[in-house]
N, C-alpha and C positions, 0 to 999 in steps of 0.2 A: 504494499500499499504506500509506504514512504517513498519507494523508488518511483512509483507511478506518478505521485504528486510532484516529485522533483522534475521528472521529464516534462509534465504538463506545464509547470512554471517556466521551464526553459524555453518551451515552444512559445509561450505567451511573450516572454522577453524578446525572443528573436523576431516575432511578428511585429511587436511595437517598434523595434529598431528599423524595421524594413517598410513601414507603412507610408513613408514619404511625407508625414505630416509635420515633422520637426527635424531640426538639425542639432548636432552636438555642439555644445559651447565649450570654451576652454576650461570651465569649471567642472566639466564631466556631466552636466545636465543636458537637457534638451530645451529648445525654444519653439513653442507652438507657432505654427504659421510660417515657419522659415524652413526652406530646404536649400539645397545647393543652387537651385534654379528659380526659386520663387519666394516672394514675400506676399502673404495674404493679409489684407486690411479690410475692415468692415465699417459700415456706418448705418445710422438710422436717419431717414430723411422724410419730410412730408411730400411724397410724390403725389398724394391726393389729399383732400381735406381742406380745412379753412386757411392753412398756411401755404397751400401748394402754389399759389400765384407767385411767380418769380422764384421762390425758394426751390421749386422742383427742378430748376435748371442748374442748381449748384453742383450736385453730384455728377451729372453727366460731364460738366466742364472739368471737374476734378479728375475724373476718369480719362478724359481726353488728354490732359497734361501727362498723366501717368503713361498713357499709351504712346505719347510722343517720347517720353524718357525711355520706355521699353524699346521703341524703334531705334533709339540711339545706343542700345547696349544694356540698358537697365542699370541697377545699382550693384556694382561688384559681381556682375554676371548674373544677377537675379532679376527677374521680371516682376513688376508689381501687379497683383490681382486685387481688384477693389470690388468688394461685395456690398451692394446697396440694397437695403431693405426698407420698404414703405411702412412708416408708422402713422400716417395720416395726422400727425401732430396730436396724437392721443397718447397720454402717459402710460396707460395700461398696455397698449400695443407696443410702445417703445420697450417696456420691460420684456415683453415676449420676444421681439425680434433681436434684442441685444443678447438675451440668453441663447437664442439660436446661433448667432454669430460666434459667440464664445464657446459654447458647449458642443455645438454640432459642426460648425464650420472651422473651429479652432483658429480663429484669426490671431495674428500677432498683436494687433492693436486696433482699437476703435479710433477712427480718424474723422473729425469734422461732424460729429453727431450734432444735430440741429435742434435748438429750442430750449428755452429756460424751463418750462413746466415739464417737458418730456425728459430732458437729460438729467434733471435733478434726481429722478427716481431710479437712475442706474448707477449712481456714483459709488454706493456701498457694494453693489454686486461686482463692479469692475475692480474695486480695491480688494475685495476678498479673493478674487480670482487672479490678482496681480497682472491685470491687463492694462497696459499703457493707454491713457485716455487723452488723446492729443488734439489740440486745436478746436475745442468746442466751439460750434458756430452759434455763439450767444455772448453777450457781455455781462452776464450775471457774475456777481462777486463770488458766487459759490464755487466757481472753478479755481479761485485763488485761495486755497486752503492747504498749503504745502505740508503742514503737520498732520492734518486729518486725511488729506487726499494727495499723497506724494506723487501719484502717477497721472494726475489730472492737470491739464494746462489749457488756458483760454487761447483765443485768437483775436476776436474783436476788442477794441478799447471797452473797458467795462462801463456799464451804463451810468455809473456815478461820475466817472471821469467825463463821459460825453455830456451828461446833465450839467456839469460845472461849466464846460465850454459853451453849450447853448445858452445857459443862464447868463454867462458873461456877455454874450452877444446882445441879449435882451437888455441887460443893465446898461450897457454902453451905447446902444443905438435906439432903444425904445423906452428910455426912462420916463417914468410917470404914467405909462400906460398900464392898465389893469391886466396882469398876467395870470393865466389860469392853466389848468392841466387836465389832460385825459390820457390814461395809461391802462395797459393791460393788468388785470388783477392777479399779478404774481410778482416774482422778483424783478422781472423786467420793468414793470411800472414803478414798483416801490423804490428800486435802486436809481432809476432815472429821476424820480421826484426828489430823492434824498440829495442828488447832486445839484439839481436846479435850486432847491431851497437853501443850500449851503451859500449860494450866491445871491439869490434874490430875497431870501427870507420866505415866510409863508406866502403861498400864492393866494389870490383872491378867492378862487374856487377850484375844486378838484373833483374829477369824475373817474370811474373805472368802467371797464367792459370785460366780458368773458367771450372767448372765441366761439362758444357754442350758440351765441345769440347775435345774429348779424343785424342788429337794430340799435343804432346809437342815437335815435331820435330823442329819447328822454335826456340823454347826457348833453347833446348839443342844445337842446331847449333850455336846460338848466345853466349852461355856460352863457348863453345869450341873455337870459334873465339877470344873471349876475353882473352883466355889463362888461364882460371880458373883451379886451381889445387885442390881446395876444393869447394864442392857445398853443401850448407846447404839447406835442403828441408823442407818447411812447407806445407806438402802434406797429403791428406787422402790416405789410402793404395793403392787403384787402381792407383793413380797418382804417388805414390812412385815407383810402378812396371813400369808404363809407362816411368818414367824419367830414371830409371836405365837401363831398357831394351833398350830405344831409344839411350841413350848415348853409350851403347855397340855397337849398330849397326852402329854408325858413328865413331867408333874408339876413343871415348872420355872416358878416364879413370880417373876421379878425385876421390878423397876421399869423399864419401858421408857421411854426418852428418845429421841425419833425426829426425824430431819431433817425440815424443813418439806416438802420435795419428795415425802416419802413418807407423809405424815401426815393427809391429808384424811379425816375420819371417814366421810363419805359413801362415798367411793371404797374405802377399806380395809374398811369395815363391809360393803359389798356383796360384796367378795371373801371375807370371813370367813363370810357367810351367817348361819346360826343361832348361830354363835359370835361375832357382833359385840359382845355385851356384854363380851368380853375387853378391848375398847378402853378401858373405863372406867378413868380415872386415868392414861392415857398422857400423858406431858408432851412437848410439842413447842414450836414457836415460829412466828411469822408476822410479816410486815411489811406486809400489805395488810389491809383490813377483812375480817372473817369473814362468810361468806355468811349466817349466821343472825342477824346484827345488823341488825334491821329499823329501828333508829333511825339508822343511818348514812345520810347523804344519798348517799354513793357506792353503797351497796347498793341504795338506792331507785332510783337512776339505772340501775344495771346490770340490776336486775330488770325495769325498763321496757323497756330495750333487748332483754333476753333474750326477753321476751313478744312483742315486735313484730317482731323480726328474727332470732330464733334458734328459732322454732317452739316457744317455751315449753319448751325443754329443761330437764331437771332442773337446778336452780340450786345448784351447789356451788362450792367454792373454786377448782376448775379454770376455771370460767366467770369468776369474779372475776379470776383471774390473766390469762386471755386478754384480757378487756376492759381491764384495767389497763395491760397492755403496749401494747394498741392506742391507748389514750388518750395514752400517752407518744409513740408513733410520730406521732400526729397533731400533738401539740405540736411535735415536731421538724420536721415538714414545714412547719408554720406559721412556725416560727422561721427556716427556710432561705430563705423569701421566695418571690416569684413566679417569679423566674428560677431555677428548681430545677435543681441540679447535684449530682452526687455529692460533690464537694469541699465544696459548700455545706452539705449536711446533716451531714457529719462535723464540720465546723466548728461548726454549731449545737449538736450534741450535746456537744462538748467545752466549749462556752461554758456549758452547763448552765442553772441558774436555773429549772429545771422544778419545778412544785409540782402534785401530783396526789393519788391515794388513798393513797400510801405513808405509813407511820407514822413513818418515819425519812427523812433526806435521801438523795438520789442523790449519789454520789461523783464523777460525771464531771468531767474537767478534761483539760488537755493531758497530764498525767502519770498519770492514773488513768482507766482505761476499765472499771472494775468498776461494778456497779450500786448497789443499795441498800446502805447502810453498817451495817445492824443489824437487829434483830428484837425482838419482845416475846414473852414466854413464854405458852404456852397449856396447858390441861389439859382432857381430855375428861371432861365431866360430863353425865350424862343423854343420852349419845349425841352430844353436841355439843362442839366445841372452844370454850373460854371463855378470854379473856385474863385474866391476873393479873399483879400487880406492875406494872412500868413498862418502856418500851422501853429497849433498850441499843444503843450503837454501839461499834465498835472497828475495828481494822484486821487485816490478815492477818500482821502481824509481832508484835512484842512490846509493842505499845500496850496500855494498860489497857482493860478492859470498863467503860464508863461509862454512867450513866443519861442518857437523852435526854429533855429536858423540853419540847421544842417542841410547838406545838399543830398538829393537822391542819387542813388547808384544806378548803373545801367546793367542790363542782363548780360551774361557771358555770350560770346559770339554764337555759340551753338544753342543757346537757350537752356542749357542744363547746368546747374551748379556743379562745380568741381569738387572732388573729394577733399 
């Protein structure tokens, strides 16, 4: 009996070593999702549901850049496989699909999971399973908890940083006007409001919405009744369109100042339809090159990749976002070295030193797992977002909002970051 058991165990061990799902590391262990020829990454995205407008374009753009890198030889001879699962912006579905990615697909890392309410529910699961959680597509401060979640890193400027920058614009340019707020009823809205009120003090009126109820009539009516002259929105694109469109229907014409995540003119304009001209003059901010800037070498690169590997999809700021995040992920894989491990890539991200399309620096360090540290203001003119002024950086505390004067870098000639 003992001999039979020993033989059975030996067979199991041999089968595990040959199944191709992992590769040996220098420590003698194995790394899920990594073989000599492949790196398997996964993500959850709202391909359908209330946040699909615009956001459903991010993952295909990320995959397109990975395919571009694969065509150039991959990362140390390994090709990137990117598994994208639809969670419909539903937190319960997010938990289900992330479990599938980790336990069934054996991904090396989760990359670019989108959404504050959705991703918040998988942090503990990813930590327990020691899965790197890279470049979350949201600006919640929840991603910046290096002691509690050492493997989780943001990408967007956090919403409090953004709120402080947008609040500074209102303070300096719209002083004396009644400022009000509408935000998503979760960390997105709460963190944005916290940043705004650090600069402006208490707003005159504040309202929230939930994504399951596409009716913001009561909220817009309340803000109109409060005499609001400036409305700051922490909204996803569909609700930016609902807010602006609903306000117009009731004769409410404040200056709208909108979070970056809900301000892409192409996405919001499409949702508004014939009412798209209502976007004219809307103020927002960005930290990546704008899709309409054909003089930017990053936009030239991303358009080339989009044409060749993304079936020439409509090129908007969601595509720029997806490819920018992919570029950073490739930099991280290169920095982690040939002996790719989960600990190795988290160490590489914390070391930072990355330079890419961002207008401001990334904040990654041992003590800071948030993403970009600031933004530059934009205004919709002629249906397009246009930068004005200069970029600003700040923190999510009481630090000052300061001009950033650093110069952007250009992409490598072949479009792929070097090791």
